[in-house]
Structures are given as structure tokens and as C-alpha cells.
N, C-alpha and C positions, 0 to 999 in steps of 0.2 A: 604158494598162495595163489590159486586160480579163483577168480571171482566169476560168478554167473553174470553173463551179459544180458541186458534186457532184450526182449524179443524183436522190437521194431528196428528198422534199418537206420533210422536217424540216430538213435541212441548208440547203435554199434559204430556208426561213423564218428560220433563224438568221442566215444571211448578209444577208438583207434587213433584219433588225432590228439586228444588231451588226456589220455589214460594214465600217463606217468609224468612225474615232475622231471625237469632237467637236472643234470648232475650238479651237485653243490660246488660252489666256487669258494676256495679258501680266501680268507681275508688278506693274506700275504700276496695273493695274485691280483687283488683289486687295488692295491696301493702301490705307489711308486715314489721312491725317494729321489729328490732332486736338490742339488746344492743351491742354496739361495745366494744371490748377489749381495755384496756388502752394501749396507745402507749409507746414505749420504752421497757426496759427490755432486756432479753437475745436475743429474736428474732430480735430486732431492732438495736443491737449493730453492730458497724463497725469492720470488720476483714480485715486488709490490706493484709494479706497473701493470702486470697481467693478472693480478689477483681478482679483479672485477669479473673476469671471465667465469670464475667458479662461484660467484656470489649468487645465492638463491634466496628469494624473499617471496612469500606467498602473495603479499599485497602488490608487489611489482609484477608478478606473474599474472595476476588478475586485472592489472591496469588500474589499480586504485590509487 
């Protein structure tokens, strides 16, 4: 399948650069399986003394 290229040089340069699509990537090559850590433990424990650090309130953010 040979296509006719337009006559001007700019169109020929565009076709040389963008004339074909890149090779298709399989879905299996785009994903990676990683074993997740177990939930809970020291990192997942609740600390009520530091819970204020994660509190978000729009009225407080605006200074109301």
C-alpha cells in the first residue's frame, strides 16, 4: 500500500516523521504484578494524639 505523497516539502517532512503509528503494546506488557504487604501492623494502627494532623475542614482552611 503505497500512498501518494503531497507535492510540497513540508507535507513530505510531516509524512516522514509522523507517517506511521508506533508498534502496538500488549496489555500484558503494560501491567506488573506486585505482591502487596499484609494490612494492619504498626503502620496501620490508629493514633488519636496525631489524628488532628489529617483533619481537614474548609471553614478552618479559610480562617472562618
